[in-house]
C-alpha positions in Angstrom: -30.0 -25.9 31.1 -33.1 -23.7 30.9 -36.4 -25.6 30.6 -38.0 -22.7 28.7 -35.2 -22.8 26.1 -35.4 -26.6 25.8 -39.1 -26.7 25.1 -39.4 -23.7 22.8 -36.3 -22.3 21.2 -34.4 -25.5 21.1 -37.2 -28.0 20.9 -35.6 -30.1 23.6 -37.5 -32.4 25.9 -35.8 -32.8 29.2 -36.4 -36.1 31.0 -37.1 -35.6 34.7 -34.3 -37.5 36.3 -30.8 -36.0 36.8 -27.9 -37.3 34.8 -26.7 -40.3 36.7 -23.6 -39.6 38.9 -22.7 -36.5 37.0 -21.7 -33.4 38.9 -22.1 -29.8 37.8 -19.0 -27.5 38.4 -20.9 -24.4 37.2 -24.1 -23.6 35.3 -25.5 -20.3 34.3 -28.6 -19.8 32.1 -28.7 -15.9 32.6 -32.4 -16.0 33.3 -31.8 -13.7 36.3 -29.3 -11.5 34.5 -25.6 -11.7 34.4 -25.4 -13.5 37.7 -21.9 -13.9 39.1 -20.3 -13.2 35.7 -18.5 -9.9 34.9 -18.6 -7.8 31.7 -15.4 -5.7 30.9 -15.3 -3.3 28.0 -11.9 -2.5 26.4 -13.0 -0.4 23.4 -16.3 1.5 22.6 -18.2 1.6 25.9 -21.5 2.0 24.0 -21.3 -1.7 23.1 -21.1 -4.1 26.1 -22.3 -7.6 27.1 -25.9 -7.3 28.4 -28.4 -9.8 29.9 -31.3 -9.8 27.5 -34.3 -12.1 27.5 -32.5 -14.9 29.3 -29.2 -14.8 27.5 -26.1 -12.6 27.2 -25.9 -10.4 24.1 -23.5 -8.0 22.5 -23.9 -6.1 19.3 -21.1 -3.9 17.9 -22.6 -3.6 14.4 -22.4 -0.1 13.0 -20.3 1.4 15.8 -16.6 1.8 16.5 -14.0 -1.0 17.1 -15.0 -3.2 20.0 -13.3 -5.5 22.4 -15.5 -6.8 25.2 -15.0 -9.7 27.7 -17.6 -11.8 29.5 -15.9 -13.5 32.4 -17.1 -16.3 34.6 -16.8 -16.4 38.4 -13.9 -18.2 40.0 -14.2 -22.0 39.6 -12.5 -24.8 41.4 -11.2 -27.3 38.8 -9.4 -29.6 41.3 -12.3 -31.3 43.2 -13.7 -33.4 40.3 -12.5 -35.2 37.1 -13.6 -35.5 33.5 -14.8 -31.9 33.2 -16.5 -30.8 30.0 -17.4 -27.2 29.1 -20.5 -26.5 27.0 -22.5 -23.5 25.9 -25.1 -22.4 23.3 -24.5 -19.5 20.9 -26.1 -17.6 18.0 -24.7 -14.9 15.7 -26.0 -12.3 13.2 -24.2 -10.0 10.7 -20.7 -10.4 9.3 -17.7 -10.2 11.6 -15.1 -12.0 13.7 -16.0 -15.2 15.5 -16.3 -15.4 19.3 -13.3 -16.6 21.3 -12.9 -18.5 24.6 -10.0 -18.2 27.1 -9.2 -19.2 30.6 -6.9 -17.7 33.3 -5.3 -19.1 36.4 -4.2 -15.7 37.7 -7.1 -13.3 37.0 -7.9 -11.7 40.4 -11.6 -11.1 39.6 -11.3 -7.4 40.2 -13.4 -6.6 37.2 -11.3 -3.7 35.8 -9.5 -3.3 32.5 -6.2 -3.4 34.4 -7.1 -6.6 36.2 -8.0 -8.2 32.8 -4.9 -7.0 31.1 -2.5 -8.0 33.9 -3.8 -11.6 33.9 -2.5 -14.3 31.6 -5.2 -15.7 29.3 -4.9 -19.0 27.4 -7.0 -19.6 24.3 -9.3 -22.6 24.2 -9.9 -23.8 20.6 -13.5 -23.6 19.6 -15.6 -25.2 16.9 -18.0 -22.4 16.3 -19.1 -21.8 12.7 -20.4 -18.7 11.1 -24.2 -19.1 11.4 -24.9 -15.9 9.5 -22.9 -17.1 6.5 -24.8 -20.4 6.2 -27.4 -20.8 3.4 -29.9 -22.1 5.9 -29.2 -19.2 8.3 -31.3 -19.5 11.5 -32.0 -17.5 14.6 -31.9 -20.7 16.6 -29.1 -21.2 19.1 -26.4 -23.8 18.2 -25.0 -26.2 20.8 -21.3 -25.9 20.8 -19.6 -29.4 21.1 -18.5 -30.3 24.6 -14.9 -29.2 25.3 -12.7 -31.4 27.4 -11.2 -29.1 30.0 -10.0 -31.8 32.4 -6.4 -30.7 31.7 -7.1 -27.4 33.4 -6.3 -27.5 37.1 -6.5 -24.8 39.8 -8.7 -23.7 42.6 -9.5 -20.3 41.1 -10.0 -20.6 37.3 -11.9 -18.0 35.3 -13.3 -18.7 31.8 -14.0 -15.8 29.5 -15.6 -15.1 26.1 -13.8 -12.4 24.1 -15.8 -10.5 21.5 -14.1 -8.3 18.8 -15.7 -6.2 16.2 -14.6 -3.4 13.9 -16.3 -0.3 12.6 -17.0 -2.1 9.3 -17.6 -5.7 10.5 -19.1 -6.7 13.8 -21.5 -9.6 14.7 -24.3 -9.7 17.2 -23.5 -12.6 19.5 -25.7 -14.3 22.0 -24.4 -16.7 24.6 -26.6 -19.0 26.8 -26.6 -22.1 29.0 -22.9 -22.0 30.0 -22.1 -25.2 32.0 -19.2 -27.4 33.1 -20.2 -31.0 33.8 -17.9 -33.5 35.5 -17.6 -37.1 36.7 -19.9 -38.4 34.0 -18.7 -42.0 34.5 -18.0 -41.7 38.2 -20.4 -44.5 39.3 -19.3 -46.8 36.4 -15.6 -46.4 37.3 -16.5 -47.1 41.0 -18.2 -50.4 39.9 -15.2 -51.4 37.7 -12.9 -50.8 40.7 -15.0 -53.3 42.6 -14.5 -55.8 39.8 -18.0 -55.5 38.4 -18.3 -56.5 34.7 -20.4 -58.3 32.1 -24.1 -57.8 32.4 -24.0 -56.0 35.7 -21.5 -53.5 34.3 -23.7 -53.0 31.2 -26.7 -52.2 33.4 -24.5 -49.7 35.4 -23.6 -48.0 32.2 -27.2 -48.0 31.0 -28.2 -46.1 34.2 -25.5 -43.5 33.4 -26.4 -42.9 29.7 -30.2 -43.4 29.6 -30.9 -39.9 30.6 -30.9 -37.6 27.6 -32.6 -34.6 26.0 -34.6 -35.4 22.9 -34.7 -33.2 19.8 -37.3 -33.3 17.0 -36.5 -35.2 13.8 -37.9 -32.4 11.6 -39.1 -29.1 13.0 -39.0 -25.4 12.6 -37.2 -25.5 15.9 -33.9 -27.1 16.6 -33.9 -30.6 15.0 -31.7 -33.3 13.6 -30.8 -31.3 10.5 -29.5 -28.5 12.7 -27.6 -30.9 14.9 -25.6 -32.3 11.9 -24.1 -28.8 11.5 -21.9 -29.7 14.5 -22.0 -33.5 14.8 -20.9 -34.3 11.2 -18.9 -31.6 9.6 -15.4 -31.2 8.2 -13.3 -29.2 5.8 -13.1 -30.4 2.3 -9.7 -31.7 1.0 -8.8 -28.2 -0.3 -9.6 -26.6 2.9 -12.0 -24.1 1.2 -15.4 -25.2 2.4 -17.2 -27.0 5.3 -18.9 -30.1 4.1 -21.1 -33.0 5.5 -19.1 -35.9 6.9 -20.9 -38.8 5.2 -19.5 -42.3 5.9 -21.2 -43.6 2.8 -19.1 -41.5 0.4 -16.2 -40.1 2.4 -12.7 -41.3 1.5 -10.5 -40.6 4.6 -7.2 -41.6 3.0 -7.8 -40.2 -0.5 -9.6 -37.6 -2.6 -12.6 -37.5 -4.9 -15.4 -37.9 -2.5 -18.7 -36.1 -3.0 -19.0 -32.8 -1.2 -22.4 -32.2 0.4 -23.4 -28.7 1.6 -25.3 -28.9 4.9 -28.0 -26.5 3.7 -28.0 -26.9 -0.1 -27.9 -30.7 -0.4 -30.5 -31.8 2.0 -33.0 -34.4 0.7 -36.3 -32.7 1.1 -38.2 -35.2 -0.9 -37.3 -34.0 -4.4 -33.7 -35.3 -4.7 -33.0 -37.0 -8.1 -31.8 -40.6 -8.1 -28.0 -41.0 -8.2 -25.0 -41.1 -5.8 -23.6 -37.8 -4.6 -26.7 -35.7 -5.4 -28.0 -35.2 -1.9 -27.9 -36.6 1.6 -30.6 -37.7 4.1 -30.6 -39.2 7.6 -29.7 -42.8 8.3 -30.7 -44.8 11.4 -27.8 -47.2 11.9 -30.2 -49.6 13.7 -33.1 -49.6 11.2 -36.4 -48.0 12.3 -38.2 -51.2 11.2 -36.4 -53.3 13.8 -38.2 -51.5 16.7 -41.5 -51.4 14.7 -41.2 -48.0 13.1 -42.3 -45.9 16.0 -41.7 -42.2 15.6 -43.6 -40.7 18.5 -41.9 -37.7 20.1 -40.4 -38.1 22.6 -41.6 -41.6 23.5 -39.7 -43.4 20.7 -36.4 -41.9 21.8 -34.4 -44.2 19.6 -35.9 -42.5 16.5 -34.3 -39.2 17.5 -31.1 -40.5 19.1 -28.1 -38.8 17.4 -25.7 -41.5 18.6 -27.0 -43.7 15.7 -28.4 -41.0 13.4 -25.9 -40.0 10.7 -26.0 -38.1 7.4 -25.9 -40.4 4.5 -25.9 -40.4 0.7 -29.5 -40.8 -0.3 -28.8 -43.5 -2.9 -26.5 -45.6 -0.6 -28.9 -45.3 2.3 -31.8 -46.5 0.1 -29.6 -49.5 -0.9 -28.8 -50.2 2.8 -32.5 -50.4 3.6 -33.0 -52.2 6.9 -30.2 -54.8 6.4 -27.9 -55.8 9.3 -24.1 -55.2 9.0 -22.0 -58.0 7.6 -19.0 -58.9 5.5 -20.1 -59.1 1.8 -19.1 -61.9 -0.5 -21.3 -61.0 -3.5 -22.1 -57.3 -3.8 -25.3 -56.0 -5.4 -24.4 -52.4 -4.8 -21.0 -50.8 -4.4 -20.6 -47.1 -3.5 -17.8 -44.7 -4.5 -15.8 -45.2 -1.3 -16.2 -49.0 -1.2 -19.5 -49.2 0.8 -21.3 -52.4 -0.2 -24.7 -54.1 -0.1 -24.8 -57.8 -0.9 -24.9 -61.4 0.4 -22.8 -63.8 2.4 -23.9 -67.4 2.3 -21.9 -68.2 5.5 -24.3 -66.2 7.7 -27.4 -67.8 9.3 -29.7 -66.0 7.0 -28.1 -66.8 3.6 -30.8 -65.3 1.4 -30.7 -62.0 3.3 -28.6 -59.0 2.2 -26.2 -57.1 4.4 -24.3 -53.8 4.4 -20.6 -53.4 4.8 -19.0 -50.0 5.3 -15.4 -49.3 4.3 -12.8 -50.5 6.8 -12.1 -47.0 8.2 -15.7 -46.7 9.5 -16.4 -50.3 10.6 -15.4 -49.5 14.2 -17.7 -46.5 14.1 -20.7 -48.7 13.3 -19.7 -51.4 15.8 -19.5 -48.8 18.7 -22.9 -47.4 17.6 -24.5 -50.8 17.8 -22.9 -51.4 21.3 -24.3 -48.1 22.4 -27.8 -49.0 21.2 -27.6 -52.4 22.9 -26.7 -50.6 26.2 -28.8 -47.4 26.0 -32.0 -49.4 25.1 -31.3 -52.4 27.3 -34.7 -52.1 28.9 -36.6 -52.6 25.6 -34.3 -54.0 22.9 -35.0 -57.6 23.7 -38.6 -57.1 22.5 -37.4 -55.9 19.1 -36.0 -59.3 18.0 -39.2 -60.7 16.5 -40.6 -57.6 14.9 -39.2 -58.2 11.4 -37.0 -60.7 9.5 -33.9 -58.6 9.4 -34.0 -57.7 13.1 -34.8 -61.2 14.0 -31.7 -62.4 12.1 -29.5 -59.9 14.0 -31.0 -59.8 17.5 -31.0 -62.6 20.0 -34.0 -61.5 22.1 -32.0 -60.9 25.3 -31.3 -57.6 27.0 -27.6 -58.5 27.8 -25.8 -59.9 24.8 -28.5 -58.4 22.5 -26.9 -59.7 19.2 -26.8 -63.1 17.6 -23.4 -64.7 18.1 -22.4 -64.3 14.4 -23.2 -60.5 14.6 -21.5 -60.1 18.0 -18.3 -61.7 16.7 -18.5 -59.4 13.7 -19.0 -56.3 15.8 -16.2 -57.2 18.2 -13.8 -57.7 15.3 -14.8 -54.4 13.7 -14.3 -52.7 17.1 -10.9 -54.2 17.6 -9.6 -53.6 14.1 -10.8 -50.0 13.7 -9.7 -48.0 16.7 -11.6 -44.9 17.9 -10.9 -42.0 15.6 -10.8 -38.2 16.1 -14.0 -38.0 14.1 -15.8 -40.2 16.6 -14.5 -38.2 19.6 -15.6 -34.9 18.1 -19.0 -36.4 17.2 -19.4 -37.8 20.7 -18.6 -34.3 22.2 -21.1 -32.6 19.9 -23.9 -35.0 20.8 -23.1 -34.7 24.5 -23.7 -30.9 24.3 -27.0 -31.6 22.5 -28.4 -34.7 24.2 -26.6 -34.7 27.5 -25.3 -38.3 27.2 -22.2 -39.9 25.8 -21.2 -43.1 23.9 -19.1 -44.8 26.6 -17.5 -47.2 24.1 -15.9 -44.2 22.3 -14.6 -42.7 25.6 -13.6 -46.2 27.0 -13.1 -48.7 24.2 -12.0 -51.4 26.8 -15.4 -51.5 28.3 -16.7 -53.4 25.3 -14.5 -56.3 26.4 -15.6 -55.8 30.0 -19.2 -56.5 28.9 -19.1 -58.8 25.9 -15.5 -60.2 26.0 -13.3 -59.7 22.9 -12.9 -61.0 19.4 -10.1 -63.3 20.5 -12.5 -65.4 22.7 -11.6 -63.9 26.1 -14.6 -63.7 28.3 -15.8 -60.5 29.9 -15.1 -61.8 33.4 -11.5 -62.4 32.5 -11.0 -58.9 31.1 -12.5 -57.0 34.0 -9.9 -55.9 36.6 -10.2 -57.5 40.0 -11.0 -55.8 43.3 -8.6 -53.0 44.4 -5.6 -53.1 46.6 -4.4 -49.6 47.1 -0.7 -49.0 46.6 1.8 -46.2 47.0 5.4 -45.4 46.0 7.8 -42.5 45.6 10.7 -41.4 43.5 13.3 -38.7 43.7 14.2 -36.8 40.6 16.6 -34.0 39.8 15.8 -32.1 36.6 16.8 -29.0 34.8 14.2 -26.2 34.5 11.1 -28.4 34.4 10.0 -31.9 34.7 7.0 -33.7 33.2 5.9 -36.5 35.5 4.7 -39.5 33.5 2.5 -40.4 36.4 0.0 -37.6 35.8 1.5 -35.8 32.7 1.9 -32.7 34.9 4.9 -30.4 34.3 6.6 -28.8 37.3 9.1 -25.9 37.2 9.9 -25.7 41.0 11.4 -28.1 43.5 9.0 -29.8 45.8 7.1 -33.0 46.8 4.2 -33.8 44.5 1.6 -36.6 44.6 -0.5 -38.3 42.0 -3.4 -40.6 42.6 -3.3 -43.3 39.9 -5.0 -46.5 39.1 -3.0 -49.7 39.5 -3.3 -52.9 37.5 -6.1 -54.1 39.7 -8.0 -50.8 39.1 -7.3 -49.5 42.6 -5.8 -46.2 43.8 -2.0 -45.9 43.6 -0.6 -42.9 45.3 2.7 -41.9 43.8 5.0 -39.3 45.4 7.6 -37.3 43.5 10.4 -35.7 45.4 11.6 -33.2 42.8 14.7 -31.0 42.7 14.7 -28.4 39.9 18.0 -26.9 38.9 17.7 -24.0 36.5 19.6 -23.7 33.3 21.5 -20.5 32.8 22.0 -18.2 29.9 24.1 -15.2 29.1 25.1 -13.1 26.2 28.0 -11.0 25.0 28.4 -8.4 22.3 31.6 -8.5 20.3 32.8 -6.5 17.3 35.8 -7.8 15.4 37.6 -7.4 12.1 37.3 -10.1 9.4 36.9 -13.0 11.8 36.4 -13.9 15.5 37.3 -17.1 17.4 34.9 -17.6 20.3 36.5 -19.2 23.4 33.1 -20.6 24.4 33.2 -23.2 21.6 36.5 -22.5 19.8 34.5 -21.7 16.7 35.8 -19.1 14.2 33.1 -16.9 12.6 33.6 -14.7 9.6 30.1 -13.2 9.3 28.0 -11.1 11.7 25.2 -13.0 13.4 23.8 -14.3 16.7 25.5 -17.6 17.7 24.8 -19.9 20.6 26.9 -22.4 22.5 25.2 -25.0 24.6 27.3 -25.6 27.7 26.7 -27.5 30.9 26.6 -26.0 34.4 28.1 -27.6 37.5 24.7 -29.1 38.3 24.5 -30.6 34.8 21.9 -28.2 33.4 22.1 -26.4 30.1 24.0 -23.1 30.0 23.2 -21.3 26.8 25.7 -18.6 25.9 24.8 -16.2 23.1 27.3 -14.3 21.1 26.0 -11.2 19.3 28.8 -10.8 16.8 29.4 -7.9 14.4 32.1 -8.6 11.8 33.5 -5.6 10.1 35.6 -6.5 7.1 38.8 -4.9 6.2 38.5 -3.1 2.9 40.6 -2.3 -0.1 39.9 -0.2 -3.0 41.5 1.6 -5.9 40.9 4.7 -7.8 42.2 5.9 -11.1 43.0 9.6 -11.4 44.2 11.8 -14.2 45.5 15.2 -13.2 47.4 18.1 -14.6 51.0 18.9 -13.4 50.4 17.5 -9.9 47.8 15.7 -7.6 47.4 15.8 -3.8 45.8 12.5 -2.7 43.2 13.0 0.1 43.9 9.5 1.4 47.4 10.4 2.7 47.7 14.2 1.8 50.7 13.4 -0.4 51.3 15.4 -3.5 52.5 13.6 -6.6 54.0 15.1 -9.8 54.6 12.0 -11.9 52.4 9.2 -13.1 52.5 6.0 -11.1 50.7 3.5 -8.7 50.6 4.6 -5.1 49.1 2.9 -1.9 48.0 4.2 1.5 47.3 2.1 4.6 44.2 3.5 6.3 41.8 2.5 9.1 38.0 2.2 8.5 35.4 3.8 10.8 35.0 0.4 12.5 38.8 0.2 13.2 39.7 -2.3 10.5 42.4 -2.1 7.9 41.7 -0.3 4.6 44.3 -0.4 1.8 43.7 2.3 -0.8 45.5 2.2 -4.2 45.9 5.3 -6.5 46.5 4.7 -10.2 47.8 8.2 -11.2 48.3 9.7 -14.6 50.0 13.2 -14.7 49.5 15.3 -17.8 51.5 18.6 -18.1 50.1 22.0 -19.0 51.4 23.7 -22.3 52.1 27.3 -23.6 52.7 28.9 -27.0 52.7 32.3 -28.9 52.1 33.8 -32.4 52.7 37.2 -34.0 50.1 38.6 -36.3 49.8 41.9 -38.4 46.3 42.8 -39.5 44.3 45.7 -40.9 41.7 47.5 -38.6 40.8 44.3 -36.5 41.7 40.7 -35.9 39.6 37.8 -34.7 41.7 35.3 -32.8 40.6 31.6 -33.4 42.1 30.7 -30.0 39.3 32.5 -28.1 37.1 33.9 -30.9 37.9 37.5 -29.6 38.1 40.4 -32.0 40.9 43.0 -31.3 41.1 46.5 -33.0 44.3 47.7 -31.4 47.9 46.4 -31.4 49.0 44.6 -28.2 50.0 41.3 -26.6 46.9 39.1 -25.7 46.6 35.7 -23.9 44.0 32.9 -24.0 43.6 30.1 -21.4 42.8 26.9 -23.3 42.5 23.2 -22.4 44.6 20.5 -24.0 43.2 17.2 -25.3 44.2 15.7 -21.9 42.2 18.4 -20.1 45.2 20.5 -18.8 45.8 24.3 -19.2 47.3 25.6 -22.4 48.3 29.3 -22.4 48.4 30.9 -25.9 49.9 34.4 -26.5 49.1 36.7 -29.5 51.5 39.5 -30.4 49.2 41.7 -32.5 50.0 44.7 -34.8 46.9 46.5 -36.1 47.4 48.8 -39.2 44.4 51.0 -39.8 42.8 51.5 -43.2 42.6 55.2 -44.4 39.9 57.3 -46.0 39.7 60.8 -47.5 37.4 63.0 -49.6 37.5 66.1 -51.9 34.8 68.3 -53.4 35.2 69.4 -57.0 33.0 71.6 -59.2 33.6 71.3 -62.9 32.1 72.2 -66.2 30.8 69.5 -68.4 33.2 66.7 -67.2 35.9 65.9 -64.6 38.8 63.3 -64.8 39.8 62.1 -61.2 43.5 61.4 -60.7 42.7 58.9 -57.9 41.4 56.3 -60.4 41.9 58.1 -63.8 38.1 57.9 -64.2 36.2 60.8 -66.1 32.8 61.8 -64.8 30.3 64.0 -66.7 27.6 64.2 -64.0 27.6 65.5 -60.5 27.8 62.8 -57.8 29.8 61.2 -55.0 32.4 58.7 -56.2 34.8 56.4 -54.4 38.2 54.7 -55.2 39.5 51.7 -53.2 43.3 52.1 -52.9 46.0 50.3 -50.8 48.2 52.0 -48.2 51.9 51.4 -47.8 51.1 48.9 -45.0 48.8 47.0 -47.3 45.5 48.2 -45.8 42.5 49.6 -47.6 42.5 53.4 -48.4 39.1 54.7 -49.6 39.1 58.1 -51.4 35.7 59.9 -51.9 35.0 62.6 -54.7 32.1 65.0 -54.2 31.7 66.2 -57.8 29.5 69.1 -59.0 28.9 69.8 -62.6 26.2 72.5 -62.5 25.5 76.1 -63.8 21.9 76.3 -62.6 20.4 79.0 -60.3 18.1 78.6 -57.3 15.8 81.2 -55.7 15.0 81.9 -52.1 12.4 84.7 -51.7 14.0 87.6 -53.7 17.6 86.2 -53.6 19.1 84.2 -56.5 22.0 81.8 -55.8 24.3 80.0 -58.3 24.3 76.3 -57.5 28.0 75.7 -58.5 30.5 76.7 -55.8 34.2 77.5 -56.0 33.9 79.5 -59.3 33.7 83.1 -60.5 30.3 84.7 -61.1 28.8 87.6 -63.2 25.1 88.3 -62.9 23.4 89.5 -66.1 20.1 91.1 -67.1 18.3 88.8 -69.5 15.9 91.5 -70.5 18.8 93.8 -71.4 20.5 91.5 -73.9 22.4 89.7 -71.1 24.1 93.0 -70.0 26.4 92.6 -67.1 25.0 94.0 -63.8 27.7 96.2 -62.3 29.1 94.9 -59.0 27.1 91.7 -59.0 29.9 89.1 -59.0 29.0 87.0 -56.0 27.4 83.6 -55.8 24.2 85.3 -54.5 22.3 88.1 -56.2 19.3 90.1 -54.9 17.5 92.1 -57.6 16.2 95.6 -56.7 13.5 95.4 -59.4 11.4 92.9 -61.1 13.0 91.3 -64.2 14.7 88.3 -65.7 18.2 87.5 -64.5 21.0 84.8 -65.1 24.5 84.1 -63.9 27.7 83.4 -65.9 29.8 80.8 -64.0 33.5 80.4 -64.9 36.0 77.9 -63.5 38.3 75.0 -64.3 39.0 76.6 -67.7 35.4 76.8 -68.8 32.5 79.2 -68.6 28.7 78.7 -68.9 25.5 80.8 -68.5 22.6 79.6 -66.4 19.0 79.8 -67.5 17.1 83.0 -66.8 15.1 83.4 -63.6 12.1 85.8 -63.6 11.5 88.0 -60.5 8.1 89.7 -60.4 7.2 90.0 -56.7 9.2 93.0 -55.6 6.9 95.6 -54.0 3.9 93.2 -53.7 2.7 92.6 -50.0 1.7 89.2 -48.8 -1.2 88.1 -46.7 -2.9 91.5 -46.8 -4.1 92.6 -43.4 -6.0 95.5 -44.8 -6.2 97.3 -48.1 -5.5 100.6 -46.3 -1.9 99.7 -45.1 0.6 101.6 -47.2 4.4 101.9 -47.1 6.4 104.6 -49.0 8.6 105.4 -50.6 9.6 102.1 -52.2 12.5 102.0 -53.1 13.7 104.3 -50.3 16.9 106.0 -49.6 16.7 105.1 -45.9 13.6 106.7 -44.5 10.4 104.5 -44.7 6.9 105.5 -43.7 4.2 103.0 -42.7 0.6 104.2 -42.5 -1.8 101.9 -40.6 -5.4 102.8 -39.9 -6.6 103.2 -36.4 -7.1 99.8 -34.5 -8.1 98.7 -31.0 -5.0 96.5 -30.6 -1.3 96.8 -30.8 0.7 95.3 -33.6 4.2 93.9 -33.9 6.4 95.2 -36.8 9.5 93.3 -37.9 12.0 94.3 -40.7 14.6 91.7 -41.8 17.1 91.4 -44.6 17.5 88.6 -47.1 19.8 86.7 -44.7 16.9 86.5 -42.2 18.6 89.0 -39.8 16.0 91.0 -37.9 16.9 94.8 -37.8 13.5 96.0 -36.3 11.2 94.1 -33.9 8.8 96.5 -32.0 5.2 96.8 -30.8 3.3 99.9 -31.9 -0.2 101.3 -31.5 -1.7 101.6 -35.0 -3.0 105.2 -34.5 0.5 106.4 -35.0 2.2 107.1 -38.3 5.3 105.1 -38.1 8.6 106.2 -39.5 11.6 103.9 -39.8 15.2 104.8 -40.6 17.1 102.1 -42.5 20.8 102.5 -41.9 21.8 99.2 -43.4 23.3 98.6 -46.7 21.4 98.8 -49.9 19.4 95.6 -50.4 16.1 93.9 -50.5 14.1 94.0 -47.1 11.0 92.3 -45.8 8.4 94.2 -43.7 6.0 92.0 -41.5 3.0 93.3 -39.5 1.3 90.9 -37.0 -1.8 91.5 -34.9 -2.5 90.1 -31.5 -5.1 87.8 -33.0 -2.6 86.2 -35.4 -3.4 88.2 -38.6 -0.3 88.8 -40.7 0.6 91.4 -43.4 3.8 91.3 -45.4 5.4 93.6 -47.9 8.9 94.0 -49.4 10.9 97.1 -50.2 14.2 98.1 -51.6 16.7 100.4 -50.0 19.0 102.1 -52.5 
């Protein structure tokens, strides 16, 4: 333990003398660095254990994932007894809690491989999350002493394991690692010599009197801080850590008050009422020793072995009364705690306090501790006040008045040491450095004061020792746990255990051990439907792992394991409907009739498989029809339209899904059509439909052929005696008649030779045509011609042609020009008889050898000017 730490950080006051008879297996305060310890990093080499300001620290906050180990040197755990491991710790930030391990096979090589090749066993810790407490402090906490006496070996390594993640990692500090042993060595030696009663009490006093003292209230480590480890438990729901208060706790039930260590402290402003806050109770009232509170002189004022957290109201009711059995209660707490009177006691008017039965032994052992720890001064406390005087007898041996001693012995006998007391004793040991011997060794109460049955202390103390020895031979299977020392052995050999006999002396027992190993084996079997295992004659029908416990020739267990796979036979059926025939893939058979068929097959796993086919055969169908139609026929069987005769087929599907072939024998008779053109005078009666028409037009008649098809006749009828003109040519509009052209200006005189449908006058005038046909005759209206000899699109007023009419020779006079011209002469039918290029300086002469008629002369210049004139050849 570091003195600097004790005086400043932890507010300890270390007494000068060493702890009586106690030995130290290992102690490291890290003042000089890491010492003989080793730091091994598994993840993130940037965060490792470092010696800092007299403690070891690691901080993975804000980095990558961490796993770091801090490993002790090799320690011999076989040369002492009653070993307890202790250390101080502090944390900051959120993250995983520190872990503690030990290894019997770590080589100490200091590498990652050495660490990972070793076997590490976890040691349960009672660390709490300091950072998460409401009264978070940077002070170091003292972890409760851990009993490691069950760990044996000459090369044992202990190790702290730190883990952190990239999102949650604490900063941990570790200090004052120590393993203390043989705390009661001198006491046990005296008991072995038969020492008891007052002498034994003094021997124990010399062992437990040395302790560290902490402040009652301080900004440094004080009693409030100590309660975080000495008196804490989970609430009944397991959801929160609460104060373990004996005034209100209900060990065998629910409904107790739940005090938070930080939030429910009585800081002088707690309201009146049970369950509202807690304070600190001196089991032996402060007024009994006169109320001294000097630090550290009045050690009893700060001694955690009788300082407990208590409900404020119940503690106020308890005041400075001695313990007792209550007859008439004046105050009763929620868990049965009482304050009241008992007229049978020597001080009948005085009040007493009585805890519930589950805590009476706790109080008795605290009083026995105080009687022993303060043996050198407690005799002087008897006359300080009335309550103390009623309870204390004024001696430094028995300490208590007979009535109270009997009460305490009864409470001690009836309420055995609890796990709560053991945990509290270990926590105080880590803080103060001393232990309550009557929790560790309840029988020592009887060795000092006798028991509640009237047996004296001298009769209960074992007599002087007479060493003994003995041996036994044992044959066991696999392992053997020797009751002599609770050690388990797995190999044959001779083992010894040093015990204590009935007289309290050494008894050396020897075990001659033969270990026969059990055997085991396994087999893998695959079977169909079921399997009968010869190992146990059991029949199994499902897959699984089965074991049979047999016995070897040496009488040890032989465990045989059957890894069984059961593949079941299968059966199945299918219903199939097919057309005409069906080939079954199960057996490649082809069936043409409906029925139920089976096939015996084998599954992939080799088991039987029976397949059943429920088969329905539907047959395909065929049919034909003969049809005669006009022009085309749309067959409803396939919605196809046919326009020619022939035999056609359609592949259809029956209602049962089979093929149905339909045949169409088709005869196509075509409809007919025809037309005729008729010109008539006034009206026309058509024989096709006996209809009479008086106007030109196109008419149709719907008839029927001999085959019953449509026959459409068309009549193109012209009833017309009109004349049309094209240039200088007149044309009768009615065709297919006889014609005679007449001169309207000459009293409709016939023009000789003009009996064609067309007439081209040779001179200006008024002309008509007489049209005869179909037994009628009619004269058209007169048409006036007045453009013969007049040129069109005059190119120049100086161009002249002569003579006009001409008998065949035609002169064209064109004035001189600087460009060539094209001259074309064409008849009334548009036929070109002259098409030549001439220079305009020439006088042009043309010989017209064609028939007498009307002609057109065209003169065209290179720049697109046009001159036209007409002439007549006689």
